[in-house]
N, C-alpha and C positions, 0 to 999 in steps of 0.2 A: 504494499499500499503506500503511496505516496505521502507526504505531510498534508496534502490538501485533500486528502480521502478518509472518509470514516469506515471503520470496519464493520463487518456484519453484525457483531455483538454491539457496538456503538449504535448502529441505526436501529437494531431491534429494541435497544432501550429507550429509544425516542417514542416508541409506540406500545410500550409495555406498561401497563397500569399498576398501580400499588398492590392489587391482588394476584398479580402474575399474569393476568390475562393480556393477550395480545390484541389491539383494536386499532386498525387504520382505517381512515376514510379520507377521501378527498372529494372536492366539489363535484357534483354530478350535473350542475346546470351554470350556465354564464352567471358571472357575479356582477349584480346590480347594487352599487352602495348608496348610502345616503347618511349624511353626517348632522348631527344636532348639537346645538350648544357651543357652537365656535364661531369666531368673526369671519368677515369676508377675507381677510388675509390668509388665515389659517386653513379655510376650507379646501382651496386648490391643492395646498401642501398635503393634507391628508388623503385627498382622491388621487394626487399625483403617486404617492407612495403605494397606495392600492393597485394603481394601474402598473406601476412599474414591477411589483411582485408578481401579479397575474401575468404580465407579459413575459417575465423571466422564466415562470413556470411552464409556460405553453399552454396554460388554460385561456379561457375569453371572457370579456367582459360583455355587457349589453346595456341598453337604454332602459329596459322594462322586462321585469319578470311576470310572465302571463298570469301567475297564480298570485303572488305577493305583492307586485309592483317593484319594490326593493326588497333585496333578501340579504344585504349585509347592511346592519345599523349601527352606526357609532355614536355613542352618546358621550358628551362631554358635560360634566355638571360640578358642583361645589359639595353637595350633601346627598347621600344615598336616598333620603326621605323624596327628593325631588322626582325620583323614578315612579314613586306611588301616584304621583299627579298626572303622570303621561297617559292620555287617553288610550284605553285598549290594550296598554303595553302587558298588562296581566294575562291578556289572551294569548300573546305571542311567547311570553318567557313563563313557563309553567312554574307555580310555587313562588311567584314574585313577592308576595305579601310576607312569606317565611324568609324567604331570601335577604331582603333588605335588612331586617334585624340582625341577622348573623353576620352579614358584611360589616354593618355597623359595629357590632361588638368585635370583629377582628380587626377593625380599624383599616379595611382594604381599601387599596386605591384603585384596583382594577378588576374586572371580572369579565368571563367570556361565555356564552351559552350557544348551543347549537340545536338546530333541529335538522331532522334527517328525511330523505324520501324513503319510500318503502323498501327499496332495495339496500339501503344503509348509506348512501352517498350524502354528502352535505346539502342540505337544501336551503337553510339559513343560518346566520350567525348574529350574534348581539354583542357588541362590544361596549362596556361601561368603564368609564374613566373617570374617577373622582380627582379634581384637580386641586390637591393640596398645595402647600408651599414646594414641597418637594418635587411633586410632578410638574408644578408650574416652571420649575427650573430647567426642565429638560427642553432642549430645543424641539419646536413643533416638527421638524422633519425626521429628527431621530425617534421621536415618540410615535409617530405615524408608521415608520418603518417598523418598528417593534411590534405594533397592532397588527400591521397586514402580515407580517411573517407568521405571527401566532395564530391567524385565522385561515391561512391557505391550506392547512391540513389538520387533522384532528390529531395533535401531539398528546403525549401522555400527561398527565398531570405532574407539574415539577421538572419534566424533562429538558426543557430549555434553560432552567435554573442550573441543573447539573452540569449541562454542555451548553454553553451560550453559544447561538449561532451569529453573534454581533461582534465586531472588533472596530477599533477606532483607526482611521485612515485619513491623514491631513486635516485633523480636527473634526472629522465628520464620523458619525456611526455607520458601518457598511455591513452587509450580509457576508460571513466567511464563505469563501468559495466552495468549501466541502458540503455547506449547507445548500448552496445553489445547486450543486450537483445532486444531493438527495432530493430535493423538491421537483428539480426536472425529470428525475428518473420515476419519481411517483406519479407524475402525470404523463410518462410515456404512453401512448395509445395502447400498447400491448399489455400493460399492467393493469391489474384489477381496480375499481374503483373503491372496494372495501375488502378488506383481509382480517382474519381472526385467528391465523396461524403464523407463527414466527418464520416460517419457510418464505413469506413475502419478503421479509429482510434480507435473505440471501439473494433474491432476484434484484432487489434495490441495489444491494452491494455490487452485483455482477455489472450493473449498468454505470455504477460510479466508478468502478476499478479500472 
């Protein structure tokens, strides 16, 4: 393996849940983003990061989802309670009423929720970002890239904290080459959109090696 290549075991760890189960999913439909709670200057930065990651993956974007309108919703806010006032959000994010108190108790600054099509591919994603002082200090471009990468695939909880996909280059946050290769391999047309067996990681490793 080259320095810019992840091993099969490292790739498997990215999609192995805490209970030991392997769960991989990619988007099964074009991504249609919409962003709430940001200003006119930040909006194109966030959408630009999403477009860049989607383009890099080989997947597609669209102007409209025939079922949902928009299927990637990004919310910026100051307090978790603000989510409870968003009309019909509780219909899109199951258990929102119990989720918000839990995130408040954890002093969480971000959370992502996914919905899936019947075959198991990603149907929609919801990104919630609470802008406390620490989050506000992160440049918008960096924050947007981080969120876009975290929703392009169904990563295992905590996997990207254990092995960060990000690096600094010329003062900017960039996606590490080995993760670019993994994401592209996962979106290869011959690869499955859903996998529940770690042999999937072997197939990904074969394509990044």
